[in-house]
C-alpha positions, 0 to 999 in steps of 0.5 A: 494436524500434518499437512505436509503430505499434501505439498507437491512433489513437483518443483515449481517453474519460477519461484520469486521469492522477493523477501528472502533474496531481496533482489530481482530475477534476471528474467524479470523486467522493471522500470519506473520512471523516478526515484522514489522511498522505501523502508530499509532493513535499518528502519529508515527512510531511503531513496531509490533511483529511478528504475531501481526496484525497491525491497520494502521492510517492516518500519518496526522490526525490520523484517525483509516484506519483499518487492514494493510495487506502487502506482503513480501518485503526486504529493501535493504538499509542498515543503513536506519535511519543511514544516516551519516554512512556507504555507505550514506558518502562514497566518491561516497554518497555525493556532495555539501552538508553536513550531520550534527548530529542527531536531535529529532523528527523523524517520530518514535519519536527517535532522528535518524533524520539527518540534510542535508544542501546544500553547493553549491552556484550553481549547484545540492547537493545531498545525496545518498547511492551509488552503491547498486548493483545486486538488480536484474531487474525491478522495484524497489522503492526508499522512504525516510522520509524527513522534509524541514528545509528551502528546500521546493523543492526536487528530488529523483532518484533510479538509479542517475547514469542513472538518474532513478526516477527523481521524484520532490516534492513541500512540501508545503500546501499539497504537490504535484508531479511537475515532474516525476512518484512518490507518496507522503505522508504528516506526522504529525510535518512536516514530508512527506513520498516521493517515486519514482520509475525506471525500472533497469533491463538495469543496475541491480544496484540502486544508490538512491539520495535526490537532492536539486533542487536548489543552497544552501545557507549554512544553508537551507536544510532538515532532513532525516530519514528511507530510502527504496529500494524494488522490485515493484513500490509502497512503502510498510510499513517502514522496519528499516535496520542497517548492512544488508537487512531485510525483512518484512515477508506477512502478511496472514489472513484467516477464516476456518473450522467452522470459516467459515461455521458459517456465509458463505451460499453455495448458494449465498451472497454478500460482500461489502469491504471498502478499500484504495489500493496502486496498481498502474496500470500494476500490478498484486497484486492478491486477496482482498479476495478469497472464496475457497475449497483451489484448484485453480478450485473452487473460488468466488474472489474480484481482484486488479490491472492487468497484463498488464492493462494501468489503475488500476481496481477492478476485480469480479472473478469466477471460472466455477466448477471445472475449470480452466476457468472462468469470470471477471467482471470489473470496472475501472472508478475512482479506485484510488491507492493513499493508502488514498482514501477510495473506496467502492466495492460490489460482489453479487452472486446467481444462476442467476448470478454475479455483481460488484459494485463501489461507482464510477458506475452508471451502474454494472457489470454483468455475469452468470456462474456455481460454487462451493457450496463446498467452505471451507474458505475465504482468505483476502489480500491486499497491504494497509488497509481494514477499513471493510468487510461485508458479507450478506447471501443472494443476495442483490438487484443492488439497494441495491448494489449502495446504500452500495457502495456510 
């Protein structure tokens, strides 16, 4: 069915096409108090300087994904790429496995990857970071880059001593999770990034391990690089470490003053956002965008996640004028959290009410309520990439919202 006639004839007042332009609009203020990594167009992991925005790419195809925005995270594992030293080779750190010298072609293009071979003719072999105590309660995510070298079925545990994690991956074809809960991303040159998580509240320790799932032959194994243990249920961009833990600061993106008022209409508007998100179910992770006066009482925002939810979702939220109460609009069906699938979302409002539309829903969510007309800034947040953010200074029709989110 042709829908081009439904597209708005009015031009947007703001159009931030991060994926195509791979730069920030001059009106955008960006800060981050540390270096951070991203995937460049050549598929290699690169490092951005403190305060430098990151424009991420698909690690397998090189496709431009847009602006990478993440919250602060700390990698608790030391020697993240020196996997033949430190605690990685302590007496409890390996079993029935040999760690060989560095090999070329790590995900960052260096020669820092390590080859691990199983010497077990029966039973289990593993390579682990043993006894990382005192990491705190709650969910912790263990991720590592793996390249098969004769072994294609691999298991990760975030706390091997208590069998937490226990995710088994099949690294053939496009890959799959065959047991447990975890995620994987296929990189270029045969590499994968695998992750698993577990709630260590009962033990307050982590024993991160990479397991061979079958007996070895003395020559088959895999390459390892870039281990990371971070608080949370999903992995974020790689944070390299050596002798100490390292924290990546939060990406902060905003538009204020005339950089905001030059395009914003206080009476009505429509925001369209194309995002790839990493936030799973049962995670309250805040807003995708937030138009506000700097107080919690007056704001219009698009929200991802929801603490206590058994499913991932997207919400449109608005605070009634000068109030701590507000309205929520929910769209839940089909919302994806693999960090690779592009989701389109539209949120529109005027004096008659609010409308939330995603590409998955034939019928939008609607609500009514008053809102402030003295808003003075927009904040942009995420855990993933934003491909495009567009603002129309008018409330588009429901049919237009549906057409633009397909």
